[in-house]
C-alpha positions as CSV (number, residue, x, y, z in Angstrom):
1,X,39.7,50.3,-49.6
2,X,40.1,51.3,-46.0
3,X,36.5,52.7,-45.9
4,X,35.2,49.1,-46.6
5,X,37.3,47.7,-43.8
6,X,36.2,50.5,-41.5
7,X,32.5,49.9,-42.4
8,X,33.0,46.2,-41.8
9,X,34.6,46.9,-38.4
10,X,31.8,49.3,-37.4
11,X,29.1,46.8,-38.4
12,X,30.8,44.0,-36.5
13,X,31.2,46.1,-33.4
14,X,27.6,47.2,-33.5
15,X,26.3,43.7,-33.9
16,X,28.5,42.5,-31.0
17,X,27.4,45.3,-28.8
18,X,23.7,44.5,-29.5
19,X,24.4,40.9,-28.8
20,X,23.1,39.8,-32.2
21,X,26.4,38.7,-33.8
22,X,26.4,35.5,-31.7
23,X,22.8,34.8,-32.7
24,X,23.5,35.3,-36.3
25,X,26.5,32.9,-36.2
26,X,24.4,30.3,-34.3
27,X,21.6,30.6,-36.9
28,X,24.1,30.2,-39.8
29,X,25.5,27.1,-38.1
30,X,22.0,25.7,-37.6
31,X,21.1,26.4,-41.2
32,X,24.3,24.8,-42.5
33,X,23.6,21.8,-40.3
34,X,20.1,21.5,-41.6
35,X,21.3,21.8,-45.2
36,X,23.9,19.1,-44.7
37,X,21.7,16.9,-42.5
38,X,20.8,13.7,-44.4
39,X,17.1,13.0,-43.6
40,X,17.5,9.5,-45.0
41,X,20.1,8.7,-42.4
42,X,18.5,6.9,-39.5
43,X,18.7,8.5,-36.1
44,X,20.2,6.6,-33.2
45,X,17.9,4.5,-31.0
46,X,17.5,6.5,-27.8
47,X,17.7,4.7,-24.5
48,X,15.3,5.9,-21.8
49,X,18.3,7.5,-20.0
50,X,19.4,9.4,-23.2
51,X,15.8,10.5,-23.8
52,X,15.6,12.0,-20.3
53,X,19.1,13.5,-20.5
54,X,18.4,15.1,-23.9
55,X,15.1,16.5,-22.6
56,X,16.8,18.1,-19.6
57,X,19.4,19.7,-21.9
58,X,16.6,20.8,-24.3
59,X,14.7,22.4,-21.5
60,X,17.9,24.2,-20.4
61,X,18.7,25.4,-23.9
62,X,15.1,26.6,-24.5
63,X,15.0,28.4,-21.1
64,X,18.2,30.3,-22.0
65,X,16.9,31.0,-25.5
66,X,19.5,28.9,-27.3
67,X,16.9,28.0,-29.9
68,X,19.3,27.1,-32.7
69,X,21.3,24.8,-30.4
70,X,18.1,23.2,-29.3
71,X,16.9,22.6,-32.8
72,X,20.3,21.0,-33.7
73,X,20.1,18.8,-30.6
74,X,16.6,17.6,-31.6
75,X,17.6,17.0,-35.3
76,X,20.9,15.3,-34.5
77,X,19.8,13.1,-31.6
78,X,16.5,11.8,-32.8
79,X,14.7,13.4,-29.8
80,X,11.0,13.8,-30.4
81,X,10.0,17.2,-31.8
82,X,7.4,17.7,-29.0
83,X,9.1,18.1,-25.6
84,X,8.4,15.5,-22.9
85,X,6.0,16.5,-20.2
86,X,7.8,18.2,-17.2
87,X,5.7,16.2,-14.8
88,X,6.8,13.0,-16.4
89,X,10.5,14.1,-16.1
90,X,9.9,15.0,-12.4
91,X,8.4,11.6,-11.7
92,X,11.1,9.7,-13.5
93,X,13.9,11.5,-11.7
94,X,12.0,11.4,-8.3
95,X,11.9,15.2,-8.1
96,X,9.3,17.0,-6.0
97,X,8.9,20.6,-6.9
98,X,7.4,23.4,-4.9
99,X,5.0,25.8,-6.6
100,X,7.7,28.3,-7.7
101,X,10.3,25.9,-9.1
102,X,8.5,25.4,-12.4
103,X,10.0,28.7,-13.5
104,X,13.5,27.2,-14.0
105,X,14.8,24.1,-15.8
106,X,15.0,20.9,-13.8
107,X,18.7,20.7,-14.6
108,X,19.3,23.7,-12.4
109,X,17.8,22.0,-9.4
110,X,19.7,18.7,-10.1
111,X,23.0,20.5,-10.3
112,X,22.3,22.5,-7.2
113,X,21.3,19.4,-5.2
114,X,24.4,17.5,-6.5
115,X,26.7,20.3,-5.5
116,X,25.1,20.7,-2.1
117,X,25.4,16.9,-1.4
118,X,29.0,16.8,-2.5
119,X,30.1,19.8,-0.4
120,X,28.9,18.3,2.9
121,X,31.9,18.0,5.3
122,X,33.1,14.4,5.7
123,X,35.6,15.1,8.5
124,X,38.4,13.9,6.2
125,X,39.2,17.2,4.6
126,X,42.8,18.3,5.1
127,X,42.5,21.7,3.5
128,X,39.8,24.3,3.1
129,X,37.0,23.7,0.6
130,X,38.4,23.1,-2.9
131,X,38.1,25.7,-5.6
132,X,38.0,28.5,-3.1
133,X,39.6,31.6,-4.3
134,X,38.7,35.2,-5.2
135,X,35.1,35.1,-6.6
136,X,34.9,31.3,-6.8
137,X,31.9,29.5,-5.5
138,X,29.6,32.6,-5.2
139,X,27.5,31.7,-8.2
140,X,27.2,28.1,-7.1
141,X,26.3,29.1,-3.5
142,X,23.6,31.4,-4.8
143,X,22.3,28.7,-7.1
144,X,22.2,26.3,-4.2
145,X,20.3,28.8,-2.0
146,X,17.9,29.7,-4.7
147,X,17.0,26.3,-6.2
148,X,18.0,23.3,-4.2
149,X,17.4,21.9,-0.8
150,X,17.0,18.3,0.3
151,X,14.9,17.5,3.3
152,X,16.4,15.4,6.0
153,X,15.6,11.7,5.5
154,X,14.0,12.2,2.2
155,X,15.0,10.5,-1.0
156,X,13.3,12.9,-3.5
157,X,15.0,16.0,-4.6
158,X,13.1,19.1,-3.6
159,X,13.6,22.1,-5.9
160,X,12.9,25.5,-4.3
161,X,13.1,29.0,-5.6
């Protein structure tokens, strides 16, 4: 009896260490969703905003290899199976990319630009920058340096890498 439990623990540890246990669980969830998904049920009517938001999320999921999450998003939201053209998304969001920025999802640049714009000093701060503590802000600072920069007097977001 204990050998079965030991074998189970060894297999679980091995799959976790290889990083495949999470993938297996995600695939099972996606397959269960697909089995339960009623194809006759109509999908929600997507507004233009939701279509763009869903596409930004899909691009992020695909970039990070969250394939099962991406497939569930498409199935559940009614998003078209074929991704929207990145150039179309850039034009709709008024984003100008440089030649290197196409290697990362647009969502990274949008978040980076938003964070940069919202951390500008206003002169009204009474305490040091919020969320500053051991190790906090380093990732966001690096993201901001790597991906986002807004030119002075320009309305378009410029994504740099």
